[in-house]
N, C-alpha and C positions, 0 to 999 in steps of 0.2 A: 487835514490835507485834502480830503475829498472836495471841500469847498474851493480851494485854490485850483485844483485840477478842473473842476466843473466850470469855474469862472474862465480859466484859460481856454478850455475847449469851446465855451460859448463865444469867446472873442474870436477864435479861429473860425467858427461857423459864421459869425457875423462878417468877417472879412471875406469869406467865401461867397456869401449872399450879397454883400455890399462892398465890392472891391474899392480899396482906397489907394490912390497913387502913392508910390514909395513904400508900401507895406511889404515887409519881407515875407509875411505869410501869403499875401496875394502873389508875390513873385514865385514862391515855391509851388503854389497851387496851379498857377498858369504854366509853369515849366513842365508839369506833368509828373506822373507816378515814378518814372525812371529817375528823375532828379531828386524826388523826395526819398526814394529808396537809397540813392547814393548818399544823401545826407544822413539817413538813419545808419547806414554802414559806417560812415566816417565817425559819427558820434559814438557808436558802439565801440569802435576801436579806441577812441579817445577815453572812454570809460575804463577800458582794460588797461591802457597805459597809465592813467591816473591812479588806478588801484594798485598798480605794480610799483609805485614809487614816487608819485608826485604829491602825496599828502591828501588829507581828508578834505580840505577846502577845495582843491582842484577836482577831487572825485565828486563832491557835491555839485560843483558847477557843471561838470560834464554829464552827470546823471540828469540834471535839470535840462540841459540841451537835448539829450536823448529823449526824455519824456515829451518835450515840446514837439520834436520831429515825429515821434510816434503818433501824437495827437493829430498832427497835420496829415499823416498817412491815413489814420482812421477817417478823418473828415473827407479826404479825397475819395475814399472808398464808400462813403455813405454809411459808415459804421459809427458807433458811439461808445462812450465809456461804459454805458449800461450793458452793451454787448460783451465787453471784456469782463465786467463785474459778474455777469451771468455765467460766463465760462469759469471764473474763479470759484463761484459758489458751487457750480456743478462738480468741479474737481474736489471740493472739500468733502463731498458726500461719500 
């Protein structure tokens, strides 16, 4: 899974550095952090609703949406997956 997340994050960073017309990622990044946070909140709620009775396929779909929006948030803040991984390693100790 790391490879998929790394590839997705690299694509998000590329869109940030080289905006493409019509890109949803570019639209989010240009809208700013408040809009990104709004989407993270919406997706988090959709994960909860899916887990409470919409089935595993829907849950997987919503978790994927949430992960994507979290990665956009990290990119907007100049943070990386490595930053998150380092925190997870720190917590394991």
